[in-house]
MOPAC internal coordinates of N, CA, C and O (Angstrom, degrees):
PM7 1SCF
backbone

  N    0.0000 0     0.00 0     0.00 0    0    0    0
  C    1.4568 1     0.00 0     0.00 0    1    0    0
  C    1.5215 1   109.13 1     0.00 0    2    1    0
  O    1.2310 1   121.10 1   -44.38 1    3    2    1
  N    1.3018 1   115.50 1   135.62 1    3    2    1
  C    1.4583 1   121.27 1   177.85 1    5    3    2
  C    1.5237 1   109.21 1  -115.23 1    6    5    3
  O    1.2310 1   121.25 1   -53.12 1    7    6    5
  N    1.3306 1   115.20 1   126.88 1    7    6    5
  C    1.4570 1   120.64 1   173.86 1    9    7    6
  C    1.5213 1   107.72 1   -73.13 1   10    9    7
  O    1.2310 1   120.77 1   -57.25 1   11   10    9
  N    1.3185 1   116.13 1   122.75 1   11   10    9
  C    1.4654 1   120.15 1  -178.75 1   13   11   10
  C    1.5276 1   110.64 1   -85.45 1   14   13   11
  O    1.2310 1   120.23 1   -25.27 1   15   14   13
  N    1.3354 1   117.17 1   154.73 1   15   14   13
  C    1.4691 1   120.43 1  -176.18 1   17   15   14
  C    1.5316 1   113.66 1   -81.64 1   18   17   15
  O    1.2310 1   120.16 1  -149.18 1   19   18   17
  N    1.3108 1   117.30 1    30.82 1   19   18   17
  C    1.4549 1   121.89 1   174.53 1   21   19   18
  C    1.5249 1   108.53 1  -149.26 1   22   21   19
  O    1.2310 1   121.06 1   -13.20 1   23   22   21
  N    1.3075 1   115.58 1   166.80 1   23   22   21
  C    1.4624 1   120.63 1   178.95 1   25   23   22
  C    1.5290 1   108.84 1  -112.46 1   26   25   23
  O    1.2310 1   121.54 1   -14.66 1   27   26   25
  N    1.3162 1   114.66 1   165.34 1   27   26   25
  C    1.4559 1   119.96 1   175.34 1   29   27   26
  C    1.5138 1   110.56 1   -76.53 1   30   29   27
  O    1.2310 1   120.72 1    -4.10 1   31   30   29
  N    1.3162 1   116.22 1   175.90 1   31   30   29
  C    1.4702 1   120.53 1  -178.86 1   33   31   30
  C    1.5288 1   111.67 1   -62.71 1   34   33   31
  O    1.2310 1   120.67 1   158.79 1   35   34   33
  N    1.3409 1   116.33 1   -21.21 1   35   34   33
  C    1.4707 1   120.46 1   178.14 1   37   35   34
  C    1.5237 1   112.20 1   -89.87 1   38   37   35
  O    1.2310 1   120.15 1  -177.23 1   39   38   37
  N    1.3489 1   117.32 1     2.77 1   39   38   37
  C    1.4565 1   121.67 1   178.69 1   41   39   38
  C    1.5184 1   114.67 1    84.70 1   42   41   39
  O    1.2310 1   120.72 1   179.55 1   43   42   41
  N    1.3274 1   116.23 1    -0.45 1   43   42   41
  C    1.4627 1   120.29 1  -179.34 1   45   43   42
  C    1.5295 1   110.58 1   -84.70 1   46   45   43
  O    1.2310 1   120.41 1   -25.62 1   47   46   45
  N    1.3401 1   116.83 1   154.38 1   47   46   45
  C    1.4610 1   120.46 1   179.88 1   49   47   46
  C    1.5334 1   111.80 1   -61.01 1   50   49   47
  O    1.2310 1   121.35 1   -30.46 1   51   50   49
  N    1.3148 1   115.03 1   149.54 1   51   50   49
  C    1.4572 1   122.02 1   175.05 1   53   51   50
  C    1.5231 1   108.32 1  -110.93 1   54   53   51
  O    1.2310 1   121.13 1   -41.07 1   55   54   53
  N    1.3111 1   115.45 1   138.93 1   55   54   53
  C    1.4597 1   121.35 1   179.51 1   57   55   54
  C    1.5181 1   109.14 1  -124.63 1   58   57   55
  O    1.2310 1   121.47 1   -30.31 1   59   58   57
  N    1.3240 1   114.80 1   149.69 1   59   58   57
  C    1.4490 1   121.57 1   176.78 1   61   59   58
  C    1.5162 1   108.39 1  -114.15 1   62   61   59
  O    1.2310 1   121.09 1   -53.56 1   63   62   61
  N    1.3046 1   115.53 1   126.44 1   63   62   61
  C    1.4480 1   120.84 1   176.19 1   65   63   62
  C    1.5281 1   106.74 1  -109.81 1   66   65   63
  O    1.2310 1   120.98 1   -80.57 1   67   66   65
  N    1.3275 1   115.73 1    99.43 1   67   66   65
  C    1.4654 1   120.22 1  -179.25 1   69   67   66
  C    1.5182 1   109.23 1  -152.92 1   70   69   67
  O    1.2310 1   121.25 1   -35.76 1   71   70   69
  N    1.3037 1   115.22 1   144.24 1   71   70   69
  C    1.4613 1   120.43 1   177.92 1   73   71   70
  C    1.5180 1   112.05 1   -86.98 1   74   73   71
  O    1.2310 1   120.30 1   167.67 1   75   74   73
  N    1.3203 1   117.04 1   -12.33 1   75   74   73
  C    1.4637 1   121.45 1  -174.89 1   77   75   74
  C    1.5276 1   110.67 1  -102.47 1   78   77   75
  O    1.2310 1   119.71 1   -76.95 1   79   78   77
  N    1.3561 1   118.17 1   103.05 1   79   78   77
  C    1.4672 1   119.70 1   178.92 1   81   79   78
  C    1.5305 1   112.21 1   -68.37 1   82   81   79
  O    1.2310 1   120.16 1   170.41 1   83   82   81
  N    1.3192 1   117.29 1    -9.59 1   83   82   81
  C    1.4597 1   120.80 1   178.22 1   85   83   82
  C    1.5112 1   112.99 1   -98.72 1   86   85   83
  O    1.2310 1   120.31 1  -170.14 1   87   86   85
  N    1.3270 1   117.02 1     9.86 1   87   86   85
  C    1.4622 1   119.38 1   179.59 1   89   87   86
  C    1.5290 1   110.51 1   -65.23 1   90   89   87
  O    1.2310 1   121.13 1   -18.53 1   91   90   89
  N    1.3042 1   115.45 1   161.47 1   91   90   89
  C    1.4682 1   120.81 1  -178.83 1   93   91   90
  C    1.5260 1   111.42 1   -56.31 1   94   93   91
  O    1.2310 1   119.95 1   134.64 1   95   94   93
  N    1.3215 1   117.69 1   -45.36 1   95   94   93
  C    1.4632 1   120.71 1  -178.57 1   97   95   94
  C    1.5307 1   111.29 1   -68.29 1   98   97   95
  O    1.2310 1   119.97 1   142.43 1   99   98   97
  N    1.3302 1   117.66 1   -37.57 1   99   98   97
  C    1.4702 1   120.97 1   176.65 1  101   99   98
  C    1.5213 1   110.82 1   -63.82 1  102  101   99
  O    1.2310 1   120.64 1   136.80 1  103  102  101
  N    1.3271 1   116.38 1   -43.20 1  103  102  101
  C    1.4780 1   119.93 1   179.02 1  105  103  102
  C    1.5226 1   110.92 1   -65.51 1  106  105  103
  O    1.2310 1   120.38 1   140.41 1  107  106  105
  N    1.3276 1   116.88 1   -39.59 1  107  106  105
  C    1.4684 1   120.79 1   177.45 1  109  107  106
  C    1.5205 1   110.07 1   -61.30 1  110  109  107
  O    1.2310 1   120.36 1   135.31 1  111  110  109
  N    1.3380 1   116.92 1   -44.69 1  111  110  109
  C    1.4646 1   120.97 1   178.53 1  113  111  110
  C    1.5261 1   110.66 1   -62.97 1  114  113  111
  O    1.2310 1   120.05 1   137.50 1  115  114  113
  N    1.3381 1   117.51 1   -42.50 1  115  114  113
  C    1.4679 1   120.85 1   177.78 1  117  115  114
  C    1.5212 1   111.24 1   -60.61 1  118  117  115
  O    1.2310 1   120.78 1   136.09 1  119  118  117
  N    1.3335 1   116.11 1   -43.91 1  119  118  117
  C    1.4699 1   120.41 1   179.86 1  121  119  118
  C    1.5242 1   111.24 1   -64.24 1  122  121  119
  O    1.2310 1   120.41 1   138.94 1  123  122  121
  N    1.3287 1   116.83 1   -41.06 1  123  122  121
  C    1.4675 1   120.19 1   179.31 1  125  123  122
  C    1.5213 1   110.70 1   -66.21 1  126  125  123
  O    1.2310 1   120.19 1   138.11 1  127  126  125
  N    1.3351 1   117.25 1   -41.89 1  127  126  125
  C    1.4677 1   120.26 1   177.21 1  129  127  126
  C    1.5272 1   110.44 1   -60.48 1  130  129  127
  O    1.2310 1   120.07 1   136.12 1  131  130  129
  N    1.3292 1   117.46 1   -43.88 1  131  130  129
  C    1.4664 1   120.81 1   179.37 1  133  131  130
  C    1.5360 1   110.46 1   -61.66 1  134  133  131
  O    1.2310 1   120.24 1   138.45 1  135  134  133
  N    1.3178 1   117.14 1   -41.55 1  135  134  133
  C    1.4691 1   120.86 1   178.43 1  137  135  134
  C    1.5272 1   110.87 1   -65.56 1  138  137  135
  O    1.2310 1   120.21 1   140.35 1  139  138  137
  N    1.3298 1   117.20 1   -39.65 1  139  138  137
  C    1.4637 1   120.83 1   178.85 1  141  139  138
  C    1.5308 1   111.03 1   -64.66 1  142  141  139
  O    1.2310 1   120.17 1   138.96 1  143  142  141
  N    1.3287 1   117.28 1   -41.04 1  143  142  141
  C    1.4627 1   120.32 1   178.74 1  145  143  142
  C    1.5283 1   111.24 1   -67.19 1  146  145  143
  O    1.2310 1   120.21 1   139.74 1  147  146  145
  N    1.3254 1   117.20 1   -40.26 1  147  146  145
  C    1.4631 1   120.46 1   177.66 1  149  147  146
  C    1.5333 1   110.40 1   -64.55 1  150  149  147
  O    1.2310 1   120.67 1   138.63 1  151  150  149
  N    1.3162 1   116.32 1   -41.37 1  151  150  149
  C    1.4648 1   120.32 1   177.83 1  153  151  150
  C    1.5197 1   110.68 1   -62.78 1  154  153  151
  O    1.2310 1   120.29 1   139.75 1  155  154  153
  N    1.3326 1   117.05 1   -40.25 1  155  154  153
  C    1.4685 1   120.67 1   179.59 1  157  155  154
  C    1.5279 1   110.72 1   -61.69 1  158  157  155
  O    1.2310 1   120.24 1   142.10 1  159  158  157
  N    1.3317 1   117.14 1   -37.90 1  159  158  157
  C    1.4688 1   119.78 1   177.20 1  161  159  158
  C    1.5234 1   110.69 1   -61.54 1  162  161  159
  O    1.2310 1   120.42 1   138.34 1  163  162  161
  N    1.3280 1   116.81 1   -41.66 1  163  162  161
  C    1.4648 1   120.89 1   179.07 1  165  163  162
  C    1.5243 1   111.04 1   -67.53 1  166  165  163
  O    1.2310 1   120.38 1   141.20 1  167  166  165
  N    1.3204 1   116.87 1   -38.80 1  167  166  165
  C    1.4645 1   121.08 1   179.18 1  169  167  166
  C    1.5227 1   110.08 1   -64.22 1  170  169  167
  O    1.2310 1   120.09 1   137.11 1  171  170  169
  N    1.3237 1   117.42 1   -42.89 1  171  170  169
  C    1.4707 1   120.71 1   178.40 1  173  171  170
  C    1.5312 1   110.00 1   -60.55 1  174  173  171
  O    1.2310 1   120.36 1   134.68 1  175  174  173
  N    1.3134 1   116.92 1   -45.32 1  175  174  173
  C    1.4738 1   120.19 1   179.53 1  177  175  174
  C    1.5286 1   110.53 1   -61.54 1  178  177  175
  O    1.2310 1   120.37 1   136.40 1  179  178  177
  N    1.3237 1   116.90 1   -43.60 1  179  178  177
  C    1.4619 1   120.19 1   179.05 1  181  179  178
  C    1.5224 1   112.45 1   -65.98 1  182  181  179
  O    1.2310 1   120.55 1   139.01 1  183  182  181
  N    1.3201 1   116.55 1   -40.99 1  183  182  181
  C    1.4716 1   120.26 1   179.59 1  185  183  182
  C    1.5239 1   110.56 1   -65.10 1  186  185  183
  O    1.2310 1   120.66 1   139.70 1  187  186  185
  N    1.3230 1   116.35 1   -40.30 1  187  186  185
  C    1.4748 1   119.37 1   177.15 1  189  187  186
  C    1.5236 1   111.30 1   -61.50 1  190  189  187
  O    1.2310 1   121.02 1   138.85 1  191  190  189
  N    1.3263 1   115.65 1   -41.15 1  191  190  189
  C    1.4642 1   119.53 1   179.43 1  193  191  190
  C    1.5272 1   110.79 1   -62.52 1  194  193  191
  O    1.2310 1   120.41 1   137.12 1  195  194  193
  N    1.3253 1   116.82 1   -42.88 1  195  194  193
  C    1.4701 1   120.47 1   178.78 1  197  195  194
  C    1.5250 1   110.09 1   -64.64 1  198  197  195
  O    1.2310 1   120.26 1   135.22 1  199  198  197
  N    1.3310 1   117.10 1   -44.78 1  199  198  197
  C    1.4653 1   120.33 1  -179.10 1  201  199  198
  C    1.5230 1   112.54 1   -65.06 1  202  201  199
  O    1.2310 1   120.52 1   150.59 1  203  202  201
  N    1.3279 1   116.62 1   -29.41 1  203  202  201
  C    1.4675 1   120.42 1   179.56 1  205  203  202
  C    1.5304 1   112.78 1   -83.75 1  206  205  203
  O    1.2310 1   120.37 1   173.66 1  207  206  205
  N    1.3118 1   116.90 1    -6.34 1  207  206  205
  C    1.4694 1   121.59 1   179.98 1  209  207  206
  C    1.5216 1   108.88 1   -94.51 1  210  209  207
  O    1.2310 1   119.95 1   -73.81 1  211  210  209
  N    1.3416 1   117.69 1   106.19 1  211  210  209
  C    1.4631 1   119.84 1  -177.87 1  213  211  210
  C    1.5368 1   113.14 1   -64.77 1  214  213  211
  O    1.2310 1   120.27 1   165.66 1  215  214  213
  N    1.3180 1   117.09 1   -14.34 1  215  214  213
  C    1.4604 1   120.29 1  -179.51 1  217  215  214
  C    1.5311 1   112.60 1  -100.93 1  218  217  215
  O    1.2310 1   120.37 1  -174.52 1  219  218  217
  N    1.3208 1   116.91 1     5.48 1  219  218  217
  C    1.4655 1   119.64 1   179.50 1  221  219  218
  C    1.5238 1   109.06 1   -63.60 1  222  221  219
  O    1.2310 1   121.21 1   -47.61 1  223  222  221
  N    1.2986 1   115.30 1   132.39 1  223  222  221
  C    1.4614 1   120.12 1  -178.70 1  225  223  222
  C    1.5196 1   112.37 1   -87.20 1  226  225  223
  O    1.2310 1   122.34 1    -1.92 1  227  226  225
  N    1.3151 1   113.13 1   178.08 1  227  226  225
  C    1.4622 1   119.97 1  -178.17 1  229  227  226
  C    1.5303 1   111.64 1   -60.20 1  230  229  227
  O    1.2310 1   120.01 1   139.29 1  231  230  229
  N    1.3379 1   117.58 1   -40.71 1  231  230  229
  C    1.4730 1   119.73 1  -179.52 1  233  231  230
  C    1.5187 1   111.49 1   -61.39 1  234  233  231
  O    1.2310 1   120.58 1   136.62 1  235  234  233
  N    1.3323 1   116.50 1   -43.38 1  235  234  233
  C    1.4596 1   120.24 1   179.87 1  237  235  234
  C    1.5271 1   110.98 1   -64.99 1  238  237  235
  O    1.2310 1   120.78 1   137.68 1  239  238  237
  N    1.3269 1   116.11 1   -42.32 1  239  238  237
  C    1.4639 1   119.86 1   178.84 1  241  239  238
  C    1.5241 1   111.86 1   -65.10 1  242  241  239
  O    1.2310 1   120.48 1   137.26 1  243  242  241
  N    1.3193 1   116.69 1   -42.74 1  243  242  241
  C    1.4690 1   120.15 1   179.62 1  245  243  242
  C    1.5249 1   110.57 1   -65.37 1  246  245  243
  O    1.2310 1   120.19 1   139.57 1  247  246  245
  N    1.3190 1   117.23 1   -40.43 1  247  246  245
  C    1.4655 1   120.93 1   178.68 1  249  247  246
  C    1.5253 1   110.06 1   -63.56 1  250  249  247
  O    1.2310 1   120.48 1   132.70 1  251  250  249
  N    1.3316 1   116.69 1   -47.30 1  251  250  249
  C    1.4665 1   120.66 1  -179.51 1  253  251  250
  C    1.5305 1   110.68 1   -61.36 1  254  253  251
  O    1.2310 1   120.26 1   137.63 1  255  254  253
  N    1.3215 1   117.11 1   -42.37 1  255  254  253
  C    1.4570 1   120.25 1   179.94 1  257  255  254
  C    1.5319 1   111.37 1   -67.63 1  258  257  255
  O    1.2310 1   120.23 1   138.92 1  259  258  257
  N    1.3099 1   117.16 1   -41.08 1  259  258  257
  C    1.4646 1   120.93 1   178.62 1  261  259  258
  C    1.5205 1   110.71 1   -60.17 1  262  261  259
  O    1.2310 1   120.47 1   131.92 1  263  262  261
  N    1.3183 1   116.70 1   -48.08 1  263  262  261
  C    1.4675 1   120.59 1   179.32 1  265  263  262
  C    1.5243 1   110.96 1   -64.99 1  266  265  263
  O    1.2310 1   120.03 1   141.96 1  267  266  265
  N    1.3362 1   117.55 1   -38.04 1  267  266  265
  C    1.4634 1   120.77 1   179.47 1  269  267  266
  C    1.5301 1   110.73 1   -63.46 1  270  269  267
  O    1.2310 1   120.40 1   138.45 1  271  270  269
  N    1.3184 1   116.84 1   -41.55 1  271  270  269
  C    1.4697 1   120.71 1   179.21 1  273  271  270
  C    1.5291 1   110.39 1   -66.35 1  274  273  271
  O    1.2310 1   119.97 1   137.92 1  275  274  273
  N    1.3209 1   117.66 1   -42.08 1  275  274  273
  C    1.4682 1   120.90 1   177.16 1  277  275  274
  C    1.5285 1   110.82 1   -59.78 1  278  277  275
  O    1.2310 1   120.95 1   133.57 1  279  278  277
  N    1.3248 1   115.78 1   -46.43 1  279  278  277
  C    1.4589 1   120.04 1  -179.60 1  281  279  278
  C    1.5197 1   111.84 1   -66.21 1  282  281  279
  O    1.2310 1   120.41 1   140.08 1  283  282  281
  N    1.3224 1   116.82 1   -39.92 1  283  282  281
  C    1.4592 1   120.45 1   178.35 1  285  283  282
  C    1.5291 1   110.71 1   -61.14 1  286  285  283
  O    1.2310 1   120.25 1   138.46 1  287  286  285
  N    1.3236 1   117.12 1   -41.54 1  287  286  285
  C    1.4627 1   120.70 1   178.82 1  289  287  286
  C    1.5314 1   110.62 1   -61.75 1  290  289  287
  O    1.2310 1   120.12 1   138.51 1  291  290  289
  N    1.3338 1   117.37 1   -41.49 1  291  290  289
  C    1.4615 1   120.78 1   178.50 1  293  291  290
  C    1.5247 1   111.54 1   -65.57 1  294  293  291
  O    1.2310 1   120.50 1   135.65 1  295  294  293
  N    1.3235 1   116.65 1   -44.35 1  295  294  293
  C    1.4624 1   120.98 1  -179.14 1  297  295  294
  C    1.5319 1   110.65 1   -66.17 1  298  297  295
  O    1.2310 1   120.23 1   140.78 1  299  298  297
  N    1.3227 1   117.17 1   -39.22 1  299  298  297
  C    1.4669 1   120.11 1   176.95 1  301  299  298
  C    1.5301 1   111.20 1   -63.23 1  302  301  299
  O    1.2310 1   120.52 1   140.18 1  303  302  301
  N    1.3077 1   116.61 1   -39.82 1  303  302  301
  C    1.4680 1   120.36 1   178.07 1  305  303  302
  C    1.5229 1   110.39 1   -61.29 1  306  305  303
  O    1.2310 1   120.35 1   137.40 1  307  306  305
  N    1.3325 1   116.93 1   -42.60 1  307  306  305
  C    1.4630 1   121.25 1   178.24 1  309  307  306
  C    1.5266 1   109.65 1   -64.05 1  310  309  307
  O    1.2310 1   120.50 1   135.52 1  311  310  309
  N    1.3259 1   116.66 1   -44.48 1  311  310  309
  C    1.4636 1   120.68 1  -179.28 1  313  311  310
  C    1.5324 1   111.39 1   -62.34 1  314  313  311
  O    1.2310 1   120.49 1   136.42 1  315  314  313
  N    1.3254 1   116.68 1   -43.58 1  315  314  313
  C    1.4645 1   120.47 1   178.47 1  317  315  314
  C    1.5219 1   110.28 1   -62.64 1  318  317  315
  O    1.2310 1   120.98 1   136.73 1  319  318  317
  N    1.3036 1   115.74 1   -43.27 1  319  318  317
  C    1.4639 1   120.48 1   179.52 1  321  319  318
  C    1.5165 1   111.04 1   -58.85 1  322  321  319
  O    1.2310 1   120.74 1   136.83 1  323  322  321
  N    1.3089 1   116.19 1   -43.17 1  323  322  321
  C    1.4679 1   120.54 1  -177.17 1  325  323  322
  C    1.5158 1   112.51 1   -77.05 1  326  325  323
  O    1.2310 1   119.72 1   147.43 1  327  326  325
  N    1.3183 1   118.15 1   -32.57 1  327  326  325
  C    1.4641 1   120.28 1  -176.01 1  329  327  326
  C    1.5201 1   113.36 1   -81.58 1  330  329  327
  O    1.2310 1   120.40 1   157.01 1  331  330  329
  N    1.3166 1   116.84 1   -22.99 1  331  330  329
  C    1.4702 1   119.10 1  -178.45 1  333  331  330
  C    1.5159 1   112.07 1   -90.42 1  334  333  331
  O    1.2310 1   120.59 1  -177.01 1  335  334  333
  N    1.3109 1   116.47 1     2.99 1  335  334  333
  C    1.4501 1   118.55 1  -179.05 1  337  335  334
  C    1.5115 1   112.08 1    68.58 1  338  337  335
  O    1.2310 1   120.92 1  -154.91 1  339  338  337
  N    1.3229 1   115.84 1    25.09 1  339  338  337
  C    1.4567 1   120.10 1  -178.75 1  341  339  338
  C    1.5267 1   111.71 1   -76.80 1  342  341  339
  O    1.2310 1   120.29 1  -172.22 1  343  342  341
  N    1.2799 1   117.05 1     7.78 1  343  342  341
  C    1.4675 1   120.70 1  -179.97 1  345  343  342
  C    1.4932 1   110.23 1   -93.54 1  346  345  343
  O    1.2310 1   120.10 1   180.00 1  347  346  345

């Protein structure tokens, strides 16, 4: 079973049961994970820039933190998926 990088409409985890790692759904999940990791790199760079700006206001800090938390949740989901052998 592979934990997919998205949830169902009810918010519960989605799993893929397939023997073919090259299946369409497996490739879609791989592509989404790669996009999420790339986005997280950009979020980290942006958050660092905001934190290094002594004149950054509350809105900028809240936005950077919100995006960082969203990205962290996605990256943790990928890490859990890979570490539990859910692939």
